[in-house]
N, C-alpha and C positions, 0 to 999 in steps of 0.2 A: 442486938439481942443474941444471947448465947444459947447453945444447945440445951443447957440445963433449964433455961426458962421455958423453952418450947416443949421438951420431952416430958415435962411433968403431966401433960395432957395426952390425949389420944390422937394419933395421926391416922387418917384414912387414905388408903391407896386404892384408886379406882383403876382397874385393869380392863381395858376394852378388848373384846374378842368376837370373832365370827368364824365358826367352822374351821378352827385350826387347833384342835385339842392337843396335838403333839407339841406345838410351840408354847401354848398356854401352860402345859404341864412343866416345861422347862422353866418358864418365868416364875411360876408359883413356888417351885422347889428352890430356885435361886433366891427368892425373897426370904425364904426360911433360913438362908445363910447370912442374913444381914446382922451387923453388930448391934443394931438397935432392935428392941422387941416391943416397943410401946406403940404398936400399930395394928390395924385391922386391914383386911383386903376385901374389897367388894368387886366381883367380876361383873362388868357391864356387858351383857350378852345381847348382841343385835340380831337375835333370831336363829341361833345355831341349832343343829339337830341334837338328839338325845346324847350323843357321844360326849359332847362338851359337859353336859350336866353330870354325866357319869364320872368324867375326869375330876370335876370339882368335888363331887361326893367322895371319891376315892381318896382325895388328898386331905379332906377336912380333919381326919384323925391323925394324919401324918405330920402336919406342919404345926409349928408352935404358936401361930397367930390365929386370930378368929377369921374365918373365911366364909364369905357369903356369896350367893349367886343370884343375880337379878336378870331375868330373861324377858324379852318382849317378842311378839310375833314377827316373823320374817316378812316384812313388807317393803323390802328394798333397803338401801343404805341409809340408816337412821341413827348414826352414832351419837348425834347431839342429844336425841331423846334418851338413848340407852344410858349415856353418862349422867344426865339429869336424874333419871330414876335410881341409878346407883348411889348418887350423892344423897338422895332422900333416904336411902336405907343405911347410910353411913352415920357414924356418931362422933367422928373426930372434929376437932376445931381447926385442924390443918389438913389440907387435901393435896395429895400428889396424884397426878394423872399419868398413867403408864400404859402403853399398848401391850397387848398380849403376845406380841412377837418381838419385844425389846427386853433383852436380858439385863437386869440391874447388876452392876458390878459391886464389888466389895465396898462398903461405906456409902452406898447410894442413899439410903434413908437418912443416915447420920448427916450426910452432906446437905441434903435438902433442909433438914432441921437447923443445921448450922447457918444456913443462908436465910432462913425464915425471918421475916420482919413485917409487921403490920404496915399496910399501905404499899407493899411491893409484891409482885409476882416473880417467880424464878423461872428462867428459861434454861432448860437443860440441853445437852448435846448428845449426839449419837454417832457411832461408827458402824457402817454397814458391812455385813458379811456376804461373801460371794455364795452363789447357789450351792456349789458342791460342798463347801465348808459348812454351810448351814445344815445340809443333810447329815454330815458327820457329827456335828454337835448334838443333833437330835437322836440319830441312830445309835451312836456310841455313848451317849449321855456324858459328853465331855463337860467337865466343870471348868468353865473359863472365867468365873466370877473374880478370882483372885490372881489371875495371870499378871506377872510383872510387865512393865512397859516394854522391856526387851523382847519378851515372848510375843507381844503384839506387833512389834517391829518386824520380827521374823515372819509372822503371819502375813503382814503387808507385803513384804518382799516376795513371799511365795504366792501372792495373789489371792490369799484367802480372805483378807479383810482390807478395808479402806485404810488410809493413813492413820498411824497410831497417835499423832500429836494431840487430838482432843482427849485422849485417855490419860494424858499426864495430869497429875494432881498438884495443885498449888493452894495451900490453905492460907489465902489472903483475901481481904475485903477491898484491896486497893483499887481495882479497876471495875468493880461490879456495877456501879451506878453511872457509868459515863454515857450511856445511851438510854435514858429513862423513858423516852417516848417512842422508841423504835419497836414496831410490831412485827416487822418482817423477820422471817426465819424462826418464829416461835411455832412449835408443833406440840400437839397434845400428847404425843408419844412420850414426852418427858417435860412436864411443867408442874409447878406447884403454886399454891396461894392459900391465904387464910380463908376459911369457910365464910366468914362475915363479908369479905370482899367479893367472893363468888356470888353470894346471895344478893349483895348490893346491886349487881348488874343483872340479876334474875337468871344467872346460870347461862348455859348454852342456849342459843337461839335455834329452836327446832324447825324453823322455816327452812333451814339448810337440810336438804335431802340429796342423796347422791354424794359422791366423793368430793371433799375439799371445801376449804375456806371457813368451816365452822370454828376452827381453832383460831384463825386470824381474827374473825369477828369478835370472839370472846376477849382476846387481849386488847383489841382496839377499844372496845367498850370499857374495859378496866382502866385503860389509860385515860379515856374520856371522863371517867369517874374520879380521876386523881390517884389511881393505883398504878404504880410505875414498874418498869422492867428492871430486874436485877439479874445480872449475868451469872449463869451457873457453869460456864465453861471452865474446865479443869477442876471441877468439884463434884459433879453428879453425872458422869457419862453413862450411857447404856450402849449395848451392841445390838444392832438391828438384824434380825434373822431375815434372810432373803424371802421375798414373795413376788409373784407376778404383779404387774401394775393393775390398779383398779380401773374399771371403765370410767370415763370422765364425761358422760353424756349430759350431766347436769352442770358442767362447769360454767356455761354461759349464764344461766339463771343465778347460780351462786355468786358469780363475779358481780352481777348486777346488785344483789343484796349487799355485798361487801362495799361496793361503791357508795350505796345509799348510807351505810353506817358511817363511812368516812366523811361524806359530804354534809350529812345532817348532824354530825357529832352525837350519834346515838349512844345512850348509856344503858338503857334496859332492853332486854331481848323482846322482839316482837311476839314470840311465842316461847316463853321461858319456863323455868322450873316452877314458878308460882301457879301455872295453869294446872299442874297436878295437885297442888295443895288445894286449889279451889274445888276440884272434882272430889277430893277426899272429904272436904267439909260438906259438900253437897250430899254426898252419900251418907255421911253421918247424920245430917239433918233428916234425910229420907227414912233412916232406920229408927229415928227417935219417936 
């Protein structure tokens, strides 16, 4: 599939955030520097304070794409639910998931569309920035989206960023499908798929609360449904702004859910996006 076949429709970029408006601002502004403009952005807000809403409102008239903000009550780490709600508000037939602390580099959207293919999900990569350099990027509004590979190599040597190799670009399909059933290493900070494939497995499983494993669960169920992994390495990298580690108090229960998904070859989410559709229909019936 070529980029022209995909970009004739709308792409939805779901950007997850929680109380980090400075990083979110950087990400939303850098999305406005993309070469492709046939996309919308929906911010999936997992209960942030008013400052995040104000940041999104301030940028709506400044960016060239349609920008939406979907917010839910802060009841702990519920990113699976936040992303499902954002997808319901989106209108694209292709969906890219991006975290609100991951800066998309030049050609990010174009690269995902170039890789897009029905029956395949795309796993992107990231390079992490160190804490001090992250502060500089935000404070000085450094535009790193189109830095050449050599500049990233210098940043790596200086200790500002991880190794630059994942940022190298190779426009080839040659090695993309060599591990079609590998789920390990896929993170929702940079992943894409067709909306129909996402809906086929009922979206994210909202049974996962607290940090971790909701992204692994999604791609395992996609693979179980016959939707396989396509490697986005050297095509759609992002740079990850530093943040402190999240509490992992729910890791044991989330690991148990993931083991069940693997052992029972689960396809549809236990508590998925369809649960919100059912509530919406019930509310409409009540109003009739």
